VOGU-3710 file (C-alpha; in Angstrom, 3 decimals, decimal comma):
1> mplyrvtass> -154,459/7,995/-81,000  -150,906/7,756/-82,338  -148,939/10,550/-83,930  -147,862/8,246/-86,732  -148,770/4,701/-87,762  -146,411/2,629/-89,894  -145,278/-0,978/-90,422  -141,914/-1,986/-89,010  -140,493/-2,522/-92,510  -141,634/0,912/-93,680
11> laaeasqdsd> -140,249/2,542/-90,552  -136,888/0,879/-91,135  -136,887/1,981/-94,772  -137,777/5,583/-93,927  -135,150/5,751/-91,207  -132,416/4,321/-93,402  -133,224/6,516/-96,404  -133,389/9,841/-94,595  -133,910/10,018/-90,836  -134,231/13,819/-91,076
21> alvhrlseaf> -137,265/13,390/-93,329  -138,847/10,983/-90,837  -138,271/13,400/-87,957  -139,662/16,268/-90,053  -142,790/14,243/-90,830  -143,269/13,437/-87,121  -142,680/17,080/-86,147  -145,331/18,279/-88,599  -147,797/15,681/-87,308  -147,035/16,745/-83,731
31> afaygysttd> -147,627/20,445/-84,467  -150,893/19,632/-86,239  -152,128/17,376/-83,420  -151,128/19,489/-80,421  -150,926/23,056/-81,693  -147,311/23,688/-80,666  -143,845/22,578/-81,765  -141,988/19,664/-80,283  -138,633/20,117/-78,548  -135,146/19,564/-79,937
41> gerrawarsl> -134,716/16,778/-77,378  -137,776/14,932/-78,617  -136,673/15,252/-82,225  -133,240/13,863/-81,317  -134,920/10,985/-79,498  -136,954/10,072/-82,584  -133,876/10,246/-84,810  -131,757/8,046/-82,523  -134,253/5,591/-81,025  -136,750/4,714/-83,765
51> pvlasdllav> -134,153/3,315/-86,195  -132,794/1,071/-83,416  -136,275/-0,266/-82,642  -137,037/-0,840/-86,334  -133,784/-2,737/-86,767  -134,592/-4,991/-83,803  -138,048/-5,780/-85,184  -136,640/-6,742/-88,565  -133,905/-8,838/-86,965  -136,528/-11,298/-85,672
61> gldkvevlie> -138,799/-11,236/-88,720  -141,415/-8,835/-87,353  -141,442/-6,570/-90,416  -145,271/-6,679/-90,658  -145,873/-5,538/-87,081  -147,669/-2,162/-86,898  -145,838/0,585/-85,018  -147,904/3,330/-83,334  -145,523/6,202/-82,566  -146,336/8,643/-79,731
71> yrlpqsskra> -149,556/6,855/-78,788  -151,636/9,143/-76,565  -153,208/7,425/-73,599  -157,000/7,869/-73,493  -158,345/10,656/-71,259  -154,773/11,886/-70,796  -152,149/14,007/-72,500  -149,487/11,405/-71,669  -147,968/9,583/-74,630  -146,318/6,182/-74,796
81> dvvlcgthpr> -143,269/6,313/-77,064  -144,388/3,311/-79,114  -147,134/0,695/-79,086  -146,386/-2,383/-81,233  -149,452/-4,164/-82,630  -149,608/-7,746/-83,872  -150,810/-11,268/-83,126  -149,611/-13,325/-80,171  -147,599/-16,335/-81,436  -149,203/-18,780/-78,994
91> sgkpsyvvve> -152,717/-17,557/-78,117  -153,505/-16,074/-81,543  -155,101/-13,058/-79,820  -154,330/-9,455/-80,710  -151,108/-8,619/-78,919  -149,660/-5,251/-77,954  -146,292/-4,216/-76,542  -145,835/-0,754/-75,008  -142,213/0,352/-75,450  -140,570/3,286/-73,714
101> lkqwthaepv> -137,353/4,238/-75,529  -134,661/5,851/-73,371  -131,360/7,325/-74,527  -129,942/7,311/-71,002  -126,355/6,213/-70,501  -126,414/6,392/-66,703  -128,936/6,506/-63,850  -128,624/6,420/-60,077  -131,083/5,121/-57,463  -132,936/7,498/-55,160
111> vdaddlclvp> -132,462/6,480/-51,545  -135,662/5,186/-49,882  -137,683/5,469/-53,110  -137,088/2,427/-55,308  -139,645/3,557/-57,917  -137,601/6,703/-58,677  -134,207/7,270/-60,241  -131,860/10,184/-60,789  -130,768/10,810/-64,391  -128,104/13,401/-65,283
121> glgtvlhpve> -129,738/16,328/-67,037  -133,275/15,182/-66,153  -133,288/15,097/-62,357  -135,616/12,803/-60,414  -137,869/10,762/-62,689  -139,964/7,635/-62,484  -138,146/4,306/-62,836  -138,587/3,280/-66,511  -140,038/-0,128/-65,599  -142,492/1,587/-63,256
131> qvsrygqylr> -143,401/4,044/-66,013  -144,122/1,454/-68,688  -145,939/-0,845/-66,225  -148,239/1,980/-65,213  -148,905/2,909/-68,826  -149,979/-0,688/-69,412  -152,214/-0,776/-66,356  -153,731/2,564/-67,349  -154,539/1,188/-70,814  -156,233/-1,824/-69,239
141> dfvsvlddld> -158,357/0,547/-67,159  -159,531/2,561/-70,159  -159,455/0,508/-73,374  -162,149/-2,170/-73,523  -160,220/-4,590/-75,756  -157,548/-4,755/-73,027  -159,878/-5,204/-70,057  -158,345/-8,199/-68,283  -161,694/-9,043/-66,678  -162,869/-10,011/-70,174
151> egaaelagaa> -162,087/-13,627/-71,074  -161,220/-12,620/-74,649  -159,006/-9,681/-73,701  -156,037/-8,962/-75,917  -152,488/-9,655/-74,766  -150,524/-6,698/-73,377  -146,890/-6,374/-72,332  -144,445/-3,563/-71,697  -140,736/-2,918/-72,023  -138,321/-0,110/-71,237
161> ylhnmtasda> -135,490/-0,144/-73,782  -132,386/1,763/-72,678  -130,523/1,158/-75,922  -127,507/3,343/-75,052  -126,898/1,908/-71,567  -124,540/-0,924/-70,722  -125,269/-3,655/-68,201  -122,882/-2,207/-65,616  -124,946/0,993/-65,510  -128,273/-0,835/-65,375
171> dwladrvadd> -127,887/-3,764/-62,959  -129,765/-2,053/-60,159  -132,510/-0,885/-62,549  -133,229/-4,487/-63,552  -133,944/-5,399/-59,920  -137,426/-3,907/-60,319  -138,453/-6,213/-63,201  -141,402/-8,327/-62,085  -143,237/-9,673/-65,139  -143,993/-8,992/-68,794
181> ggrlftatsr> -145,989/-5,931/-67,764  -142,680/-4,105/-67,434  -139,371/-5,563/-68,611  -136,056/-3,733/-68,896  -133,503/-4,108/-71,675  -130,238/-2,303/-72,475  -127,664/-2,205/-75,263  -125,999/-5,196/-73,625  -129,226/-7,227/-73,612  -130,339/-6,262/-77,113
191> dgfqrflasr> -130,658/-9,920/-78,139  -132,890/-10,463/-75,093  -135,096/-7,580/-76,208  -135,420/-9,150/-79,647  -136,364/-12,529/-78,129  -138,917/-10,775/-75,899  -140,531/-9,131/-78,925  -140,666/-12,466/-80,765  -142,315/-14,079/-77,728  -145,129/-11,510/-77,773
201> lsassgalaa> -145,623/-10,872/-81,520  -145,816/-13,185/-84,520  -144,561/-12,541/-88,051  -148,086/-12,045/-89,424  -149,578/-8,643/-90,234  -150,433/-6,378/-87,309  -152,882/-4,222/-89,264  -156,022/-5,821/-87,823  -154,665/-5,609/-84,261  -153,849/-1,928/-84,750
211> dtllrsrvsp> -157,349/-1,272/-86,119  -158,862/-3,141/-83,158  -156,951/-1,060/-80,630  -157,665/2,267/-82,296  -161,369/1,495/-82,709  -161,874/-0,025/-79,257  -164,381/1,664/-76,974  -162,800/3,973/-74,399  -164,729/3,821/-71,165  -165,114/6,981/-69,045
221> skklmdlaad> -162,407/7,639/-66,495  -163,113/6,346/-62,985  -165,069/8,965/-61,133  -163,207/10,317/-58,161  -166,194/10,118/-55,879  -167,301/6,624/-56,927  -164,048/5,046/-55,758  -163,133/7,201/-52,780  -164,360/4,575/-50,330  -162,300/1,759/-51,816
231> evrdreqfvl> -159,291/4,024/-52,220  -159,236/4,921/-48,539  -160,375/1,618/-47,015  -159,268/-1,210/-49,215  -156,736/-0,910/-52,027  -155,191/1,375/-54,610  -157,761/2,142/-57,316  -156,047/4,802/-59,405  -153,121/4,302/-61,754  -150,771/7,236/-61,231
241> ldeqqvacsl> -148,573/8,284/-64,140  -145,200/10,022/-64,320  -145,230/13,215/-62,207  -148,282/11,958/-60,290  -146,361/8,930/-59,024  -143,205/11,015/-58,532  -145,260/13,324/-56,276  -146,670/10,416/-54,253  -143,278/8,764/-53,867  -141,611/12,005/-52,786
251> vtrsvhrare> -144,317/12,586/-50,172  -144,007/9,020/-48,838  -140,227/9,364/-48,723  -140,525/12,698/-46,867  -142,855/11,105/-44,317  -140,489/8,193/-43,661  -137,532/10,529/-43,190  -139,410/13,105/-41,122  -140,447/10,497/-38,579  -137,005/8,876/-38,399
261> antkqvviit> -135,054/12,136/-38,149  -137,704/14,220/-36,335  -137,736/16,807/-39,151  -140,333/18,643/-41,236  -140,744/19,276/-44,949  -143,453/21,058/-46,959  -144,444/19,486/-50,287  -146,183/21,722/-52,868  -147,879/20,019/-55,834  -149,166/22,321/-58,574
271> ggpgsgksvi> -151,237/21,515/-61,640  -154,142/22,683/-63,749  -157,670/21,281/-63,690  -157,733/17,553/-64,206  -153,978/17,055/-63,751  -154,675/14,539/-61,004  -154,278/16,561/-57,799  -157,294/15,063/-56,021  -156,419/11,566/-57,264  -152,955/12,047/-55,734
281> alsllgelsr> -154,541/13,291/-52,517  -156,782/10,235/-52,157  -154,030/7,818/-53,167  -151,772/9,313/-50,502  -154,533/9,136/-47,915  -155,137/5,468/-48,673  -151,469/4,476/-48,834  -150,348/6,377/-45,720  -153,357/5,083/-43,766  -152,404/1,517/-44,662
291> lhypvvhatg> -148,878/2,245/-43,388  -150,416/3,448/-40,092  -149,188/7,037/-40,360  -151,462/9,629/-38,718  -152,859/11,428/-41,788  -155,902/13,508/-42,657  -157,316/15,076/-45,818  -158,356/18,742/-45,638  -160,014/21,184/-48,031  -161,589/24,612/-47,962
301> sraftltlrk> -164,625/23,373/-49,903  -167,714/22,392/-47,935  -169,345/20,531/-50,842  -166,196/18,560/-51,649  -165,487/17,595/-48,037  -169,083/16,578/-47,281  -169,190/14,436/-50,424  -165,968/12,660/-49,500  -167,228/12,091/-45,971  -170,491/10,628/-47,190
311> iagdraprvk> -169,089/8,364/-49,904  -165,852/7,296/-48,239  -167,561/6,791/-44,894  -170,832/5,305/-46,107  -170,114/1,816/-44,735  -167,358/2,783/-42,299  -168,462/5,943/-40,452  -165,122/6,321/-38,679  -163,512/7,093/-42,041  -165,379/10,409/-42,068
321> alfkyfndfa> -162,972/11,679/-39,427  -160,174/11,645/-41,999  -161,808/14,520/-43,918  -161,297/17,949/-42,361  -161,509/21,637/-43,199  -158,575/24,024/-43,333  -159,885/25,910/-40,306  -159,998/22,783/-38,104  -156,380/23,118/-36,950  -156,294/26,446/-35,097
331> aarkneldvv> -156,003/24,712/-31,711  -153,970/21,701/-32,872  -150,611/20,791/-31,337  -147,444/21,123/-33,368  -146,685/17,966/-35,390  -149,865/16,344/-34,101  -150,053/14,504/-37,436  -147,445/12,960/-39,665  -149,230/14,263/-42,776  -151,976/16,747/-43,619
341> icdeahrire> -153,038/16,589/-47,279  -154,365/20,022/-48,254  -156,435/19,502/-51,397  -157,693/22,561/-53,315  -155,071/24,570/-51,392  -155,755/27,657/-53,526  -158,738/28,086/-51,186  -156,566/28,635/-48,101  -157,712/31,825/-46,367  -155,817/34,558/-44,545
351> tsasrftrae> -156,869/33,257/-41,124  -159,072/30,472/-39,767  -161,154/32,852/-37,680  -164,792/33,507/-38,554  -167,733/35,071/-36,741  -168,295/31,694/-35,070  -164,725/31,389/-33,715  -164,330/31,567/-29,937  -162,489/34,666/-28,721  -159,568/32,712/-27,249
361> lrtgrpqvee> -158,894/31,162/-30,684  -158,875/34,462/-32,585  -155,100/34,633/-32,751  -154,870/36,306/-36,154  -152,312/33,694/-37,134  -152,155/32,912/-40,875  -154,081/29,761/-41,747  -151,210/28,483/-43,867  -148,917/28,536/-40,812  -151,434/26,476/-38,832
371> lidvarvpvf> -151,486/23,892/-41,610  -147,689/23,746/-41,760  -147,395/23,435/-37,982  -149,901/20,603/-37,529  -147,941/17,955/-39,462  -144,395/16,798/-40,051  -145,143/16,777/-43,789  -147,863/19,226/-44,905  -148,791/18,580/-48,552  -150,407/21,388/-50,568
381> lldehqavrp> -152,126/20,632/-53,895  -153,250/23,726/-55,790  -154,055/25,555/-59,011  -153,499/29,290/-58,556  -156,130/30,079/-61,232  -158,923/28,571/-59,124  -159,085/31,063/-56,251  -162,603/32,510/-56,580  -163,286/34,532/-53,407  -161,624/37,482/-51,655
391> geigtvqaie> -159,349/36,287/-48,887  -158,351/33,082/-50,673  -154,575/33,443/-50,660  -153,365/29,923/-51,495  -150,434/30,501/-53,836  -147,033/28,874/-54,160  -145,428/32,153/-53,102  -147,570/32,441/-49,952  -146,917/28,830/-48,913  -143,167/29,086/-49,545
401> aaadrlgvdt> -143,008/32,376/-47,630  -144,826/30,837/-44,646  -142,528/27,807/-44,688  -139,507/30,114/-44,793  -140,801/32,085/-41,787  -141,186/28,815/-39,874  -137,786/27,507/-40,953  -139,190/24,546/-42,916  -137,732/23,267/-46,182  -140,002/22,959/-49,225
411> vrvdldgqfr> -140,049/20,708/-52,285  -142,238/21,358/-55,321  -143,687/19,059/-58,012  -145,391/20,414/-61,148  -147,935/18,157/-62,827  -147,898/18,592/-66,590  -150,513/15,970/-67,431  -154,147/16,735/-68,256  -156,772/14,173/-67,298  -159,978/16,157/-67,268
421> aggsaaydtw> -161,170/17,639/-70,586  -160,518/14,338/-72,340  -156,814/14,689/-71,699  -156,722/17,852/-73,825  -153,960/20,175/-72,683  -154,876/22,294/-75,717  -158,371/22,913/-74,302  -156,970/24,086/-70,973  -154,688/26,495/-72,856  -157,636/27,638/-74,975
431> vrrllgleag> -159,637/28,450/-71,817  -156,782/30,417/-70,247  -156,271/32,433/-73,430  -160,013/33,012/-73,825  -160,218/34,521/-70,333  -156,986/36,496/-70,531  -155,280/34,327/-67,909  -152,553/33,592/-70,456  -151,074/35,952/-73,028  -152,134/35,896/-76,673
441> gpvqwepeee> -155,863/36,568/-76,521  -158,766/34,328/-77,561  -158,128/31,920/-80,431  -160,399/29,693/-82,468  -160,857/26,197/-81,055  -159,258/23,592/-83,310  -160,309/20,033/-82,378  -157,501/17,534/-81,962  -157,404/14,096/-83,558  -159,101/12,684/-80,463
451> pyqlmlaesp> -161,098/15,828/-79,830  -162,442/17,382/-76,730  -165,834/18,560/-77,912  -166,646/22,260/-77,606  -170,012/23,550/-78,792  -171,973/26,786/-78,779  -175,665/26,995/-77,909  -177,782/29,905/-79,135  -180,103/29,827/-76,110  -180,156/28,308/-72,628
461> seleqqlrkh> -182,907/25,913/-73,712  -180,696/24,670/-76,575  -177,831/24,226/-74,104  -180,079/22,170/-71,835  -181,385/20,094/-74,752  -177,864/19,249/-75,917  -176,841/18,182/-72,407  -180,047/16,192/-71,851  -179,392/14,284/-75,078  -175,995/13,197/-73,716
471> leqghgarmt> -177,581/12,397/-70,361  -180,092/10,090/-72,047  -177,192/8,335/-73,797  -175,728/7,386/-70,432  -173,229/10,219/-69,943  -172,976/12,454/-66,915  -174,039/16,063/-67,572  -174,553/19,238/-65,550  -175,522/22,876/-66,169  -173,556/25,660/-64,476
481> agfcwewsdp> -173,650/29,435/-64,584  -171,925/32,544/-63,329  -173,372/33,854/-60,060  -175,594/36,511/-61,695  -179,000/35,625/-60,201  -180,208/35,745/-56,617  -180,159/32,442/-54,749  -183,451/32,089/-52,853  -184,320/29,801/-49,987  -186,766/26,972/-50,843
491> vgdglvldvq> -190,475/27,712/-50,698  -192,261/24,805/-49,083  -190,968/21,600/-50,691  -189,734/23,282/-53,881  -186,870/25,372/-55,185  -187,376/28,874/-56,572  -186,704/29,275/-60,309  -184,030/31,927/-59,736  -182,048/31,563/-62,964  -184,279/33,322/-65,474
501> igdwhrpwnv> -183,168/34,015/-69,059  -186,080/35,049/-71,264  -188,744/32,376/-70,951  -186,215/29,789/-69,661  -186,353/29,387/-65,865  -184,385/26,959/-63,681  -183,453/26,802/-59,981  -179,993/26,982/-58,501  -178,794/23,807/-56,810  -179,849/23,259/-53,187
511> rgerrvgdap> -177,864/25,374/-50,751  -177,913/23,131/-47,718  -177,266/19,530/-46,722  -180,877/18,329/-47,011  -182,761/17,213/-50,076  -185,520/19,543/-51,302  -188,116/17,434/-53,120  -186,152/15,433/-55,693  -183,265/17,906/-55,697  -180,188/16,497/-53,922
521> psqlwatdph> -178,300/18,358/-51,175  -175,526/20,633/-52,407  -172,720/18,158/-51,709  -174,357/15,556/-53,977  -175,423/17,865/-56,818  -172,560/16,732/-59,084  -173,090/13,003/-58,470  -176,822/12,479/-57,841  -178,872/11,767/-61,013  -181,440/14,397/-59,946
531> gfdqvgcvyt> -178,767/17,117/-59,945  -179,207/17,788/-63,656  -182,426/19,737/-63,165  -180,711/22,505/-61,193  -178,040/24,985/-62,279  -174,808/24,622/-60,333  -172,745/27,563/-59,127  -168,962/27,651/-58,800  -169,010/26,801/-55,095  -170,904/23,586/-55,799
541> aqgfeydwng> -169,078/22,566/-58,984  -165,500/23,244/-57,882  -163,582/20,027/-57,247  -165,996/17,820/-59,203  -166,140/16,465/-62,733  -168,773/15,082/-65,097  -168,759/14,015/-68,739  -170,661/16,928/-70,326  -170,461/20,457/-69,036  -172,845/23,329/-69,801
551> vifgddlvwr> -171,606/26,837/-68,933  -173,766/29,977/-68,990  -171,823/33,249/-68,916  -173,829/35,929/-67,158  -173,623/39,709/-67,335  -170,875/39,909/-64,689  -168,220/39,282/-67,377  -168,743/40,639/-70,903  -166,636/41,235/-74,020  -166,329/44,859/-75,136
561> dgtwvsrpdr> -164,060/46,309/-77,831  -161,599/43,444/-77,793  -161,276/42,988/-74,043  -163,110/41,560/-71,046  -165,067/43,939/-68,848  -166,148/42,788/-65,393  -169,279/44,276/-63,816  -169,611/43,767/-60,053  -173,026/45,460/-60,109  -174,383/42,551/-62,188
571> sadkqvarra> -173,114/39,918/-59,729  -175,410/38,325/-57,156  -172,389/37,061/-55,197  -172,512/39,959/-52,755  -169,616/38,782/-50,588  -167,312/38,970/-53,598  -168,817/42,022/-55,287  -168,782/44,120/-52,105  -165,479/43,018/-50,589  -163,281/42,861/-53,682
581> speefhrlvr> -161,659/45,868/-55,302  -162,487/46,325/-59,011  -159,104/44,820/-59,939  -159,578/41,847/-57,612  -163,130/41,260/-58,825  -161,873/41,236/-62,422  -159,341/38,533/-61,509  -161,743/36,437/-59,428  -164,658/36,464/-61,864  -162,383/35,134/-64,619
591> hvykvlltrg> -161,193/32,426/-62,229  -164,843/31,511/-61,644  -165,459/30,944/-65,331  -162,186/29,025/-65,675  -163,372/26,646/-62,959  -166,772/26,239/-64,635  -165,261/25,734/-68,103  -162,929/22,953/-66,939  -165,351/20,574/-65,185  -166,216/18,461/-68,256
601> mvgtvlystd> -164,275/15,327/-69,237  -165,801/14,825/-72,697  -167,198/18,165/-73,822  -168,502/21,642/-72,974  -171,482/23,601/-74,304  -171,184/27,412/-74,074  -173,757/30,219/-73,972  -173,642/33,882/-72,930  -176,594/36,052/-71,942  -174,748/39,054/-73,427
611> petqdlfrtv> -175,075/39,445/-77,250  -171,573/40,876/-77,785  -169,992/38,111/-75,735  -172,034/35,546/-77,654  -170,633/37,081/-80,858  -167,106/36,480/-79,518  -167,993/32,847/-78,815  -169,267/32,453/-82,383  -165,842/33,505/-83,698  -163,831/31,098/-81,509
621> v> -166,069/27,989/-81,300
//
């Protein structure tokens, strides 16, 4: 959805009459849509760039073209500066042009990374042609009217318009121009930009094209697990945006340089749920494998690793060897690999030793040091709010400290996008404030223009009914709960109905790697159609996503007198309840519910077994 929709002629008139009023109108719309104020830099960009674009449209008779300002990409919090909507002058089809407006006056290339550039005051950013091309490809992946596999698909083009930059400062930038998916224009080539617009848009009204785009069906995002095999074996499947592609390019550059110069570098990539960490991990695995670099993927999650092994290695069993666990490297040689990609790195433990470890391997060495030592470029992807067990010490501080002890440089990339939860950064903030992981306290959920759907159920049976309705409509859906009920072994060929709330009884998901009746093994609970009939716990759900998400708060975390109270005695997760101090348990149990609350891509249904906590939910949902 756009922040503001207007015809080119109206935009030009508003900008010429009072640009401050236009910026004020956009700022108000932004605050209403996103729940926070825009920056001074963004307001300056609107004031300086939009009048230039409007003038160019009018110069070639495109006054009836519809202008969608700050168009949010579906299932993402990323926004294209402008999408122009009209009719193609030759094909007569709906035609769209994505325009990224840049006020840059100078940019420098980044050595060995031609998709990046260095801009004074901004640092290392994605090449503008690369940015707009990827926005276009992302739209084709998600918006049905743009699906280029459809014979009647609408026309789509992209342009980066650096309207303050002269040709002498932009010659090298233009070298990356390949096709109409991403063209580059500057102040010097303004007439070329106008001709480009006229070649893609006719003088007729763009209202119908804008309506078509805004009403077009948005297909679900590509499931991580469904495409893991193709990503690793065949070709790039995911379109990476902005910081995601910056992260991948920086890692690839580090690998090239580390091999050539016999050096090491640690790369730390941080981001909240759904910001694309696992997509980056798989994209890197596929790309670096194709370049013949020794690389493996590692996690601390049994369910996640087993699922990747099964799906990515289904037709090519040797691929399974690319998926490891964090504790697989205790006996590895230094720099045995070029790259180790540590996904879900918040689950790194103090050491790799367990009760099954041979005595000669019980060195007591920190696991993070083993992971740094094994590769020239160790890559850590993490969200510090997802550590859920005692002994999980994967934090930026711990990784940087280990790298410093080993004399290894580090580079860090923060992902600010949000791809799970329907692209709703506001929902992620709402969850953190609800659980006291961010200051400010719980607030009422206010749906955005393209809302992430949050609902409250008054019973577990109502929660299940709501999710089943979405399941029957073709969506993915799963039920999850806090670990407040014992987890029994199967009896015969059936699961025990451990999760009991009043007269509602359901089993936990299967613990092991074998199917029990129709119930799938634990690693396939999130992806197998029969997984809906069991309640998932945090250890099974973490790392996965599904469309609709049901979350049952148990009695281990309750709301009392305006604050959260954690109760280890009500937890059935004995390893956590017994080993953690009261303070640590309070932190970990809130992390558990944060993980559970952020698995859904379309919506979440909430319920608490505790009446006072349910009262809190009624005030905020």
